[in-house]
Structure formats: structure tokens, C-alpha cells
C-alpha positions as CSV (number, residue, x, y, z in Angstrom):
1,M,73.3,3.4,-45.1
2,S,71.0,0.4,-44.7
3,V,67.3,1.0,-45.1
4,L,66.5,-1.2,-42.1
5,P,67.1,0.4,-38.7
6,I,70.0,-0.9,-36.6
7,L,68.2,0.3,-33.5
8,S,64.5,0.5,-32.8
9,L,62.6,1.7,-29.8
10,R,59.0,0.8,-29.6
11,G,56.7,2.2,-26.9
12,V,59.5,2.3,-24.3
13,T,58.2,3.4,-20.8
14,K,60.0,3.8,-17.5
15,S,58.8,4.9,-14.0
16,Y,60.5,5.2,-10.7
17,T,59.0,4.9,-7.2
18,G,60.3,7.2,-4.5
19,R,60.7,6.6,-0.8
20,T,57.3,8.0,-0.1
21,G,55.7,5.5,-2.5
22,A,54.9,8.2,-5.1
23,T,55.5,7.1,-8.7
24,T,57.2,9.3,-11.2
25,D,56.7,8.6,-14.9
26,V,60.0,9.3,-16.6
27,L,59.5,7.9,-20.1
28,A,56.1,7.5,-21.6
29,G,56.2,5.6,-24.9
30,I,59.4,6.4,-26.7
31,D,59.4,5.5,-30.4
32,L,62.6,6.0,-32.4
33,D,64.4,4.3,-35.3
34,V,68.2,4.8,-35.9
35,R,69.7,3.8,-39.2
36,E,73.1,2.1,-39.5
37,G,75.9,4.6,-39.7
38,E,73.6,7.5,-38.6
39,F,74.5,10.1,-36.0
40,I,71.4,11.0,-34.0
41,A,71.3,13.6,-31.2
42,I,68.7,13.4,-28.5
43,L,68.0,16.9,-27.1
44,G,66.0,17.5,-24.0
45,F,65.5,19.5,-20.8
46,S,67.2,18.8,-17.5
47,G,65.3,15.9,-15.8
48,A,63.5,14.9,-19.0
49,G,64.8,11.4,-18.8
50,K,67.7,11.6,-21.4
51,T,70.1,9.6,-19.2
52,T,67.4,7.0,-18.4
53,L,66.7,6.6,-22.1
54,I,70.4,6.2,-23.1
55,S,70.9,3.8,-20.1
56,A,68.0,1.7,-21.3
57,I,69.5,1.5,-24.8
58,A,72.8,0.4,-23.2
59,G,71.0,-2.3,-21.3
60,L,71.8,-0.8,-17.9
61,V,68.1,0.0,-17.1
62,A,65.2,-2.3,-18.0
63,P,62.1,-0.6,-19.4
64,D,58.8,-1.2,-17.7
65,A,57.1,-1.7,-21.1
66,G,57.9,-1.6,-24.8
67,Q,60.9,-3.0,-26.7
68,I,64.5,-2.0,-27.6
69,L,65.6,-3.9,-30.6
70,L,69.2,-4.2,-32.0
71,R,69.1,-5.6,-35.5
72,G,65.6,-6.9,-34.7
73,K,66.6,-8.7,-31.5
74,P,65.5,-7.5,-28.0
75,V,68.2,-5.9,-25.9
76,N,68.6,-7.7,-22.6
77,G,71.4,-6.2,-20.5
78,P,74.6,-4.6,-21.5
79,D,77.0,-6.1,-24.1
80,K,80.0,-5.1,-26.2
81,E,77.7,-4.1,-29.2
82,R,76.8,-0.9,-27.4
83,G,79.7,1.2,-26.0
84,L,78.7,3.9,-23.5
85,V,80.6,7.1,-22.6
86,F,79.2,8.7,-19.4
87,Q,79.1,12.4,-18.4
88,S,81.7,11.7,-15.8
89,Y,85.0,10.1,-16.7
90,S,84.8,6.9,-14.7
91,L,88.5,6.1,-14.9
92,F,90.6,4.1,-12.5
93,P,92.9,6.7,-11.0
94,W,95.7,4.3,-10.2
95,L,95.9,3.0,-13.8
96,T,97.5,4.7,-16.8
97,V,95.7,5.7,-20.0
98,E,96.8,2.5,-21.7
99,Q,95.8,0.3,-18.7
100,N,92.3,2.0,-18.4
101,V,91.6,1.2,-22.1
102,A,93.2,-2.3,-21.9
103,L,90.7,-3.2,-19.1
104,A,87.8,-3.0,-21.6
105,V,89.8,-4.6,-24.4
106,D,90.8,-7.6,-22.3
107,A,87.2,-8.1,-21.1
108,V,85.5,-8.1,-24.5
109,H,88.2,-9.4,-26.8
110,K,89.4,-12.5,-25.0
111,D,89.5,-14.4,-28.3
112,R,92.3,-12.2,-29.6
113,S,96.0,-12.6,-28.9
114,K,97.9,-10.3,-26.4
115,A,99.6,-8.6,-29.3
116,E,96.4,-7.9,-31.1
117,R,94.8,-6.5,-28.0
118,A,97.7,-4.2,-27.3
119,A,97.6,-3.0,-30.9
120,L,93.9,-2.3,-30.6
121,V,94.5,-0.3,-27.4
122,R,97.2,1.8,-29.1
123,Q,95.1,2.4,-32.2
124,K,92.1,3.7,-30.3
125,V,94.2,5.8,-27.9
126,E,96.0,7.4,-30.9
127,L,92.6,7.9,-32.6
128,V,91.5,10.3,-29.8
129,G,94.9,12.1,-30.0
130,L,96.4,10.7,-26.8
131,G,99.2,8.6,-28.2
132,H,101.7,10.8,-26.4
133,A,100.0,10.2,-23.0
134,M,99.8,6.4,-22.9
135,D,101.7,6.2,-19.6
136,R,100.0,9.1,-17.8
137,K,97.5,8.5,-15.0
138,P,94.2,10.4,-14.9
139,A,95.4,12.8,-12.2
140,Q,98.0,14.0,-14.8
141,L,95.4,14.7,-17.4
142,S,93.0,17.6,-18.0
143,G,89.3,17.1,-18.0
144,G,89.1,17.0,-21.7
145,M,91.9,14.4,-21.9
146,R,90.2,12.2,-19.4
147,Q,87.0,12.3,-21.4
148,R,89.0,11.3,-24.5
149,V,90.3,8.2,-22.6
150,A,86.6,7.3,-21.9
151,V,85.8,7.7,-25.6
152,A,88.9,5.5,-26.6
153,R,87.8,2.9,-24.1
154,A,84.3,2.7,-25.6
155,L,85.6,2.6,-29.2
156,A,88.1,-0.2,-28.2
157,M,85.2,-2.4,-27.5
158,E,84.4,-2.0,-31.3
159,P,80.7,-1.6,-30.6
160,E,78.1,-1.5,-33.3
161,I,76.6,1.6,-31.7
162,L,78.5,4.3,-29.7
163,L,76.3,5.9,-27.0
164,L,77.4,9.3,-25.6
165,D,75.6,10.5,-22.5
166,E,76.3,14.2,-22.3
167,P,80.1,13.5,-22.4
168,L,81.1,17.2,-22.9
169,S,78.7,19.0,-20.5
170,A,81.2,19.3,-17.6
171,L,83.9,20.8,-19.8
172,D,84.6,24.5,-20.5
173,A,83.6,25.9,-23.9
174,L,87.0,25.7,-25.6
175,T,87.7,22.1,-24.5
176,R,84.1,21.2,-25.4
177,A,84.7,22.6,-28.9
178,K,87.9,20.6,-29.3
179,L,86.2,17.4,-28.3
180,Q,83.2,18.1,-30.6
181,D,85.8,18.3,-33.4
182,E,87.3,15.0,-32.2
183,I,83.9,13.3,-32.2
184,E,83.2,14.5,-35.7
185,R,86.6,13.2,-36.9
186,I,85.9,9.8,-35.2
187,R,82.5,9.7,-36.9
188,N,84.1,10.3,-40.3
189,E,86.9,7.8,-39.9
190,E,85.0,5.0,-38.0
191,K,81.6,5.3,-39.9
192,R,80.0,4.1,-36.7
193,T,76.4,4.5,-35.6
194,I,76.3,7.2,-32.8
195,V,73.6,8.2,-30.4
196,L,74.4,11.4,-28.5
197,V,72.4,12.7,-25.6
198,T,73.0,16.5,-25.2
199,N,71.4,19.7,-24.0
200,D,73.3,21.9,-26.4
201,V,71.5,22.9,-29.6
202,D,74.6,24.0,-31.4
203,E,76.4,20.7,-30.5
204,A,73.5,18.7,-31.9
205,L,73.5,20.7,-35.1
206,L,77.3,20.5,-35.6
207,L,77.5,16.7,-35.2
208,A,74.2,15.0,-36.0
209,D,72.3,13.8,-39.0
210,R,69.0,14.1,-37.1
211,V,68.0,15.8,-33.9
212,A,65.2,14.2,-31.8
213,V,63.7,16.4,-29.1
214,L,62.3,14.9,-25.8
215,T,59.4,16.7,-24.3
216,P,59.8,18.0,-20.7
217,A,59.3,15.8,-17.6
218,P,57.3,14.1,-16.5
219,A,56.3,11.4,-19.0
220,A,58.7,12.4,-21.7
221,R,58.1,11.4,-25.3
222,I,59.9,12.2,-28.6
223,G,58.3,15.5,-29.6
224,Q,59.7,16.4,-33.0
225,V,62.6,15.0,-35.1
226,F,64.6,17.4,-37.2
227,D,66.7,16.5,-40.2
228,V,70.0,18.4,-40.2
229,D,70.3,19.3,-43.9
230,V,73.6,21.3,-43.4
231,A,76.5,20.0,-45.6
232,R,79.5,18.4,-43.9
233,P,82.1,19.2,-42.9
234,R,80.5,21.7,-40.6
235,D,82.8,24.5,-39.3
236,R,81.3,26.2,-36.3
237,E,82.2,29.6,-37.5
238,A,81.2,29.1,-41.2
239,V,77.8,27.5,-40.4
240,N,76.8,30.6,-38.6
241,E,76.4,32.3,-42.0
242,D,74.6,29.3,-43.6
243,A,71.0,30.2,-44.3
244,R,69.9,26.5,-43.8
245,F,71.7,26.4,-40.5
246,Q,70.0,29.6,-39.3
247,R,66.5,28.4,-40.4
248,L,66.9,25.0,-38.7
249,R,68.4,26.5,-35.5
250,K,65.5,28.9,-35.3
251,R,63.0,26.1,-35.8
252,I,64.6,24.0,-33.0
253,V,65.0,26.9,-30.6
254,S,61.4,28.1,-31.2
255,Y,60.1,24.5,-30.6
256,L,62.1,24.2,-27.4
257,G,60.9,27.6,-26.4
258,S,57.3,26.6,-26.9
259,L,57.8,23.5,-24.7
260,N,59.5,25.7,-22.1
261,D,56.7,28.3,-22.2
262,E,54.2,25.6,-21.3
263,A,56.0,25.1,-18.0
264,G,56.1,28.8,-17.2
265,S,59.2,30.0,-15.4
266,V,59.0,33.7,-14.8
267,G,56.5,34.4,-12.1
268,E,54.3,37.3,-11.1
269,S,54.4,38.5,-7.5
270,S,51.5,38.5,-5.2
271,V,53.1,41.4,-3.2
272,D,54.2,44.9,-4.2
273,L,57.8,45.9,-3.7
274,P,58.0,48.2,-0.7
275,N,59.3,51.7,-1.3
276,V,62.4,51.5,0.8
277,T,66.0,52.1,-0.1
278,P,68.9,50.1,1.4
279,L,71.3,51.6,3.8
280,D,74.7,52.7,2.5
281,L,76.8,50.5,4.8
282,A,80.0,52.3,3.8
283,P,79.1,55.9,3.1
284,P,81.7,58.5,2.1
285,P,82.3,61.5,4.4
286,K,79.4,64.1,4.6
287,A,81.5,66.8,2.9
288,Y,82.2,64.5,0.0
289,R,78.4,63.7,-0.3
290,D,77.5,67.4,-0.2
291,A,80.0,68.2,-2.9
292,A,78.7,65.4,-5.2
293,K,74.9,65.9,-5.0
294,S,74.3,65.2,-8.7
295,A,73.7,61.5,-9.4
296,V,76.6,59.9,-11.4
297,T,75.3,58.4,-14.6
298,T,78.3,58.4,-16.9
299,R,81.6,56.9,-15.9
300,Y,79.7,55.2,-13.1
301,L,82.1,52.3,-13.1
302,E,85.7,52.6,-14.2
303,F,88.4,50.0,-14.5
304,F,91.7,51.9,-14.9
305,R,94.8,50.0,-16.1
306,L,93.9,47.0,-13.9
307,D,96.6,44.4,-13.3
308,K,96.6,41.2,-11.3
309,V,99.8,39.3,-10.4
310,Y,99.9,36.0,-8.6
311,P,103.1,34.6,-7.0
312,T,104.2,31.2,-8.3
313,P,107.2,29.0,-7.5
314,K,108.7,30.2,-10.8
315,G,108.2,33.9,-10.0
316,P,105.3,36.4,-10.5
317,L,102.6,35.5,-13.0
318,K,100.7,38.5,-14.5
319,V,97.2,37.1,-15.2
320,V,95.5,40.4,-16.2
321,E,97.3,43.3,-17.7
322,D,96.2,46.9,-18.4
323,F,92.4,46.2,-18.3
324,S,90.6,49.5,-18.8
325,L,86.9,49.9,-19.2
326,L,84.3,52.7,-18.6
327,M,80.6,51.8,-17.9
328,N,77.6,54.1,-17.4
329,R,75.0,53.6,-14.8
330,G,72.5,50.9,-15.8
331,E,74.7,49.4,-18.4
332,F,75.0,45.6,-18.8
333,V,78.3,44.2,-20.0
334,S,79.2,40.6,-20.9
335,L,82.8,39.5,-20.5
336,I,83.7,36.6,-22.7
337,G,86.9,34.7,-23.6
338,H,88.6,31.3,-23.4
339,S,89.3,29.6,-20.1
340,G,92.2,31.1,-18.2
341,C,91.8,34.6,-19.7
342,G,91.2,36.3,-16.4
343,K,87.5,37.0,-16.7
344,S,86.6,35.7,-13.2
345,T,89.7,37.4,-11.8
346,V,88.5,40.8,-13.1
347,L,85.0,40.1,-11.6
348,T,86.4,39.1,-8.2
349,M,88.5,42.3,-8.1
350,A,85.4,44.3,-8.9
351,A,83.6,42.6,-6.1
352,G,86.3,43.5,-3.6
353,L,87.1,39.8,-3.1
354,N,90.5,39.8,-4.8
355,E,93.3,42.2,-4.1
356,I,94.2,44.5,-7.0
357,S,97.9,44.4,-8.0
358,G,97.9,47.5,-10.1
359,G,95.5,50.2,-11.3
360,G,92.2,50.6,-9.7
361,I,88.4,50.3,-9.9
362,V,86.0,53.2,-9.1
363,L,82.3,52.6,-8.5
364,D,80.0,55.6,-8.1
365,N,82.9,57.9,-7.2
366,R,84.4,55.5,-4.7
367,E,87.4,53.2,-5.1
368,I,86.7,49.5,-4.6
369,D,88.9,48.0,-2.0
370,V,86.6,45.8,0.1
371,A,83.6,43.5,-0.4
372,G,80.1,44.6,0.6
373,P,76.4,44.2,-0.2
374,D,76.6,47.2,-2.6
375,K,78.3,44.7,-4.9
376,A,76.1,41.6,-5.2
377,V,77.8,38.5,-6.7
378,V,76.0,35.5,-8.2
379,F,78.6,32.7,-8.5
380,Q,78.6,29.6,-10.7
381,A,77.7,27.5,-7.7
382,P,74.6,28.8,-5.8
383,S,76.5,29.2,-2.5
384,L,73.4,28.9,-0.3
385,M,73.1,27.8,3.3
386,P,71.7,24.3,2.8
387,W,70.0,24.2,6.3
388,L,68.0,27.3,5.6
389,T,64.9,27.7,3.4
390,A,64.9,29.7,0.2
391,R,63.2,32.6,2.0
392,Q,65.7,32.5,4.9
393,N,68.7,32.5,2.4
394,V,67.4,35.7,0.7
395,A,66.4,37.3,4.1
396,L,70.0,37.1,5.3
397,G,71.1,39.8,3.0
398,V,67.8,41.8,3.1
399,E,68.0,42.1,6.9
400,R,71.5,43.4,6.6
401,V,70.8,46.2,4.1
402,Y,67.2,47.1,5.2
403,P,67.5,47.1,9.0
404,H,65.5,50.4,9.1
405,A,62.5,48.8,7.3
406,A,59.6,47.2,9.1
407,K,59.7,43.4,9.4
408,A,56.7,43.1,7.0
409,E,58.5,45.3,4.5
410,R,61.6,43.1,4.6
411,R,59.4,40.0,4.2
412,D,57.7,41.6,1.2
413,I,61.1,42.3,-0.4
414,V,62.1,38.7,0.0
415,D,58.8,37.3,-1.3
416,Y,58.7,39.8,-4.2
417,Y,62.0,38.6,-5.7
418,L,61.4,34.9,-5.0
419,D,58.1,35.3,-6.8
420,R,59.7,37.1,-9.7
421,V,62.2,34.2,-10.3
422,G,59.4,31.6,-10.3
423,L,59.8,30.2,-6.8
424,A,56.4,31.2,-5.3
425,D,55.7,27.6,-4.4
426,A,59.2,26.8,-3.1
427,K,59.9,29.6,-0.6
428,D,59.8,27.4,2.4
429,K,61.7,24.5,1.0
430,M,65.2,23.9,2.4
431,A,68.0,24.8,-0.1
432,A,69.2,21.2,0.1
433,E,65.8,20.1,-1.3
434,L,66.0,22.3,-4.4
435,S,67.4,21.4,-7.8
436,N,70.5,23.2,-9.1
437,G,68.4,25.4,-11.3
438,M,66.1,26.3,-8.4
439,R,69.1,27.1,-6.1
440,Q,70.5,29.4,-8.7
441,R,67.1,31.2,-8.9
442,V,67.4,31.8,-5.1
443,G,70.9,33.2,-5.7
444,I,69.5,35.6,-8.4
445,A,66.7,36.6,-6.1
446,R,69.1,37.2,-3.2
447,A,71.4,39.4,-5.4
448,F,68.5,41.6,-6.7
449,A,66.9,41.9,-3.3
450,L,70.1,43.7,-2.0
451,S,69.4,46.6,-4.5
452,P,73.1,46.7,-5.2
453,R,75.0,49.4,-7.0
454,L,76.7,46.7,-9.1
455,L,75.6,43.2,-10.0
456,L,78.4,40.7,-10.8
457,L,77.5,37.4,-12.4
458,D,80.3,34.8,-12.6
459,E,79.0,32.2,-15.1
460,P,75.9,31.8,-13.0
461,F,74.3,29.3,-15.4
462,G,77.6,27.4,-16.2
463,M,76.7,24.3,-14.2
464,L,73.2,24.0,-15.7
465,D,72.1,22.3,-18.9
466,S,71.6,24.8,-21.8
467,L,67.8,24.5,-21.7
468,T,67.5,25.3,-18.0
469,R,70.1,28.1,-18.7
470,W,67.7,29.6,-21.3
471,D,65.0,29.5,-18.6
472,L,67.1,31.4,-16.1
473,Q,68.4,33.8,-18.7
474,D,64.8,34.8,-19.3
475,V,64.3,35.2,-15.5
476,L,67.5,37.4,-15.3
477,V,66.4,39.5,-18.3
478,E,62.9,40.1,-16.9
479,T,64.2,41.0,-13.4
480,W,67.0,43.2,-14.8
481,N,64.5,45.1,-17.0
482,R,62.7,46.2,-13.8
483,T,65.8,47.3,-11.9
484,K,68.3,48.4,-14.6
485,V,71.1,47.7,-12.2
486,T,74.6,48.1,-13.5
487,A,75.8,44.6,-14.3
488,I,78.8,42.6,-15.5
489,M,78.4,38.9,-16.5
490,V,81.2,36.5,-17.2
491,T,80.1,33.9,-19.7
492,H,81.4,31.3,-22.2
493,D,78.1,31.3,-24.1
494,V,78.0,33.6,-27.2
495,D,74.2,33.7,-27.5
496,E,73.9,34.5,-23.8
497,A,76.5,37.4,-24.1
498,I,74.5,39.0,-26.9
499,L,71.1,38.4,-25.5
500,L,71.9,40.1,-22.2
501,A,74.4,42.8,-22.9
502,D,74.7,46.3,-24.2
503,R,78.3,45.6,-24.9
504,V,80.3,42.4,-25.3
505,V,83.9,42.7,-24.0
506,M,86.2,40.1,-25.5
507,M,89.4,39.2,-23.6
508,T,92.6,37.8,-25.1
509,N,94.1,34.6,-23.8
510,G,96.1,34.6,-20.6
511,P,98.5,35.1,-19.1
512,N,98.8,38.9,-19.6
513,A,95.2,38.9,-20.7
514,T,93.6,42.2,-21.6
515,I,90.6,43.5,-23.6
516,G,91.0,42.4,-27.3
517,K,87.7,43.8,-28.7
518,I,84.5,45.5,-27.6
519,L,81.2,44.9,-29.5
520,D,78.3,47.3,-29.1
521,V,75.1,45.3,-29.2
522,D,72.5,47.6,-30.9
523,L,69.4,45.4,-30.4
524,P,66.1,46.7,-29.0
525,R,65.1,46.1,-25.4
526,P,63.3,44.3,-23.8
527,R,64.8,41.4,-25.7
528,D,63.1,38.2,-26.6
529,R,65.1,35.1,-27.6
530,K,62.7,34.2,-30.5
531,A,62.6,37.8,-31.8
532,L,66.4,38.0,-31.7
533,L,66.7,35.1,-34.1
534,D,64.8,37.1,-36.7
535,H,66.8,40.3,-36.2
536,P,69.2,40.9,-39.1
537,K,72.0,42.0,-36.8
538,F,71.9,38.9,-34.5
539,Y,74.0,36.5,-36.6
540,Q,76.3,39.4,-37.6
541,Y,77.1,40.0,-33.9
542,R,77.3,36.2,-33.3
543,Q,79.8,35.9,-36.2
544,E,82.0,38.7,-34.8
545,V,82.3,37.1,-31.4
546,L,82.8,33.6,-32.8
547,H,85.5,34.9,-35.2
548,F,87.3,36.6,-32.2
549,L,87.2,33.4,-30.2
550,A,88.5,31.4,-33.2
551,E,91.4,33.8,-33.6
552,Y,92.4,33.0,-29.9
553,D,91.7,29.3,-30.2
554,H,95.2,28.4,-29.1
555,G,97.6,28.7,-26.1
556,P,97.9,26.6,-22.9
557,A,94.2,26.0,-22.6
558,A,93.8,24.7,-26.1
559,R,96.9,22.4,-25.9
560,A,95.8,21.0,-22.5
561,A,92.4,20.0,-23.9
């Protein structure tokens, strides 16, 4: 590597003025040097200005002050020396893979012959593993394949620096892992300077030589820069047992946690939770209630040989087969597996939203056959009424299950849970005015406010960046600690599964998916993310789940990636 930096940022600042005239400071003096051939990851919170920063480096945004230098010369607008891959695919849907890449090649390599340009297109498309799909159009490609086309297009410009703006954040965990491997292979073969913007700590540690952390908004700066002293090649399963990886991961997570703690996310409530219980909107017959006076604590929730079959043009397709699980009252179970393994299907059947093809589900001595407020669901998308305020969205369910409570008591229930999820100052904001993270907080508050028998969480943080996800995991842990509601969470995130659950249930690949392994998580509660990283069992549990997922890293989902 050259001693002199190929890219230098000196005091880069950027502000934006809103419609009301208020000015928001996004970047406040960014200083960073990138060496030639280096892979540097820029890690930051949602809204910290990561995209503004990478856009400024690409020349798409002009800084208000400071300088961006490429080999000592100021950057003035975009050029072929900096190839950018966006979070979204940005492909022309009516053009083939070859034609999408050729557009960039024809624009920046006009001095080359037609045959040379065609050879360059094929070389870069083959480099990202899509030589077999040259004639396909974007609609015929998976999300992961489309993002590979975007990477091939950027590489075909033969830039000195490849800029990656969270290119994998919209993909499922398996496809994301596949493309991380692809980026590492390209780094090794092309020896190109790469700047990656990401919100995923593990992604940064797997790929980068250095990790630069942006402080939270507003007025973001480079807080700390960490050297990644983990030997290459880095296998995501093997590094989990590397002491250097564990120490560095702990340092970065602890630093991010300290930045997050300064913002303060879990709120105290100014009101006490009223001592009222929700109505049972679907009570069993009186004779049944009299015969079962003792509260059920064991076998509270039972999945018995559960099957789900969907009709297809080629005949019946069994998605889930012989899924059997017993849960006690107050237990928290994480359900993990690759995309398409039926996790969400099991969850929607438990919610009464999806017809059961075979077997059955019994909750508190009653078979589940219909949806109701006793089974609260938090989906990946917040599912709020955008024309209602946060308070009104939560009140919809509270009024349904607490019609016997006084109006003031119902209001206190709503306020209590909105306060607990850190929305004390946003109760009267319309849902449409809230960020994705804030909307999901409303969804969590709404679910807990129903006092359900069963809480079902279907990747509730999947649409959020990983740092906001940490924030809301802490909110969920803190709120669950107070209620101990029986809960099942579908997730792709190994750390999330271990942090939250008493047991991690791992599912085999679909179709005919079933339970492959169950891991008992013997970690003390209440759990703290920083303390977990010091616990001797944490990385052991993490390794068991990662190994299981690696064993099932195949099948239709993997091939489509």
C-alpha cells in the first residue's frame, strides 16, 4: 500500500435547510484519510449522515466547507474515478443485465473499441457470478442478483475507489452473507480501494481493514477509528472463536453503546399503570372455566405436529411439516432460520391469521383458530394508521380490550406504554410524521398495552438499521421484563435471538421445514448487551447457532441469491 492517502477528507461539513427555514447540521467537520488499496468501513447510526458523506465523496453532494481530495486534487462533481453502488438497485427494468452494465461502460470508456467494451462488460458480470444471467432482465432476478448487477456496473467503470452505500441492507441475512463473500472475493482479486457505509458491525469486521465510527446526529463527526487486526481470509463462523475478533467486537459494540446511551431511548413513565385487567373477548364456557380454576403455567402454549400446505399450479406445496413445540407461561422463544424456512408461516398460524393445514396450536387450554387481541402481533412493517397520532393508534386496541375501565384509566395505559418505549414527547405526533424506528416503538407499545396472552414478533426490527435495532431490542427487553408475557420472535439476527430468548428454536430449510435444533439459553436475566459480551457462554451459544445456519446454507434461497 502507498503511504500517501488516495482519499483525504479535511473538515468536511454539510447542513440542510428545511421548509420551515430551520437548519440541520448533518456533518460537522469530517477528517479521514484512506490509503490506496485499503478497505474502510464507515459505521454509524440511522440518520447520522452516512449517505450524505458517501454522496459527498462521490461528488453528488457539495460540502458547505472543508475539502475532499483524490490524490491531492479537490473533488468537483462525479467522475469515473469513483464508482458508487447505492442501497437500492437503480437498474433499468427494460434492459438486460448485459445492457445495464454496458450503459456505464459505453459512457465512461468511449475511447475503447466496441469489442473491448463488450469484453469488459462480460468480465465484470462474470466477476460477480452472473455470467449465466447476461440476457435476463431485472424482473427475472432476485434482490441479491440485482445488487450484484449494480456492483458489476460500478466495477466496469474501473474506478480508483469503489463506494458502497449500504448495498446489502435491504437483503435477507442469507443473501447478505453471500454478497459479503462476493465483495471479499472482489476485494482480493481487484485490489481496489473500497469505502463501505454500513450499519452492521459484523459486516464491517468481516470485510474492512479499518472501521470508522460516526457519532450520532446531528453534527456527526468521526468518533473513533478501529484497526481490524483479524487475519484474512475471515470465515464468519471461524472468527467467532478468534479472541482478537471477540475483543475488537466488544470494543466497538461498547463504544456504540456508549454513544447510544447518551441519547437515552428507554423512558420512565410519568403515570402509574392502572390495576385493571383486559376483558376476555372469547371466553370458554363457564363449566370449562370452573373445571380449570388453577392457572396454567406449564404447557401453556403447544404446537402439535403443525403442518402448512399451500396450493400451487404444480400441486400442493408443504411449507411446514411436523412442527412440535411446548412452551411454558412467560417463556420467550426466538425462531431462527434461513429465508423461506416457514418461520413467519408458523407465527401467523399462531396468531390465527393463517389457516392450519394439519395438527393444532393450543394456547392456555384453548385451540387457536381465529385472530384476536389475546394474541398481539408486531410485524416487520409498523402497520399504523398514518392519519392517527401515536396515542390514537395505541388507544384503538386499548379501548377494545378495556371497555370496562374508566376513560382516564385507558388513557393512562396508553401513556404508560408510550412513555416506556421512549415516546413521551411524540405521543401527539401523527404516525406519518414519525421515523421508521419511532413507528415501530408505537407498534411495540400497542402490543404490550393489550396485555395479551401471547406476544408474536415477526422480525419487528428487520427494516431498521442494526444500531436502531439495538435501541429497540433494549426497549423490548426492558418492557418484557415488566410483563413477562409469553413471546415468540422470528428473527434472522443471531445476537438478537440469544439476547432476548430463553430458547432459540432453529428451523431447517423449506419446503417441508421443521425444527432442526433447540438451544437452551442459560444466561442471567435481566440481560444487558455489554454484560453478555463478557459472559463465557455467549460466544459458545453464538457458535452453535452460526454452525447450524452454516449447515443449512444451501437450497433454493441460497442458489437464488
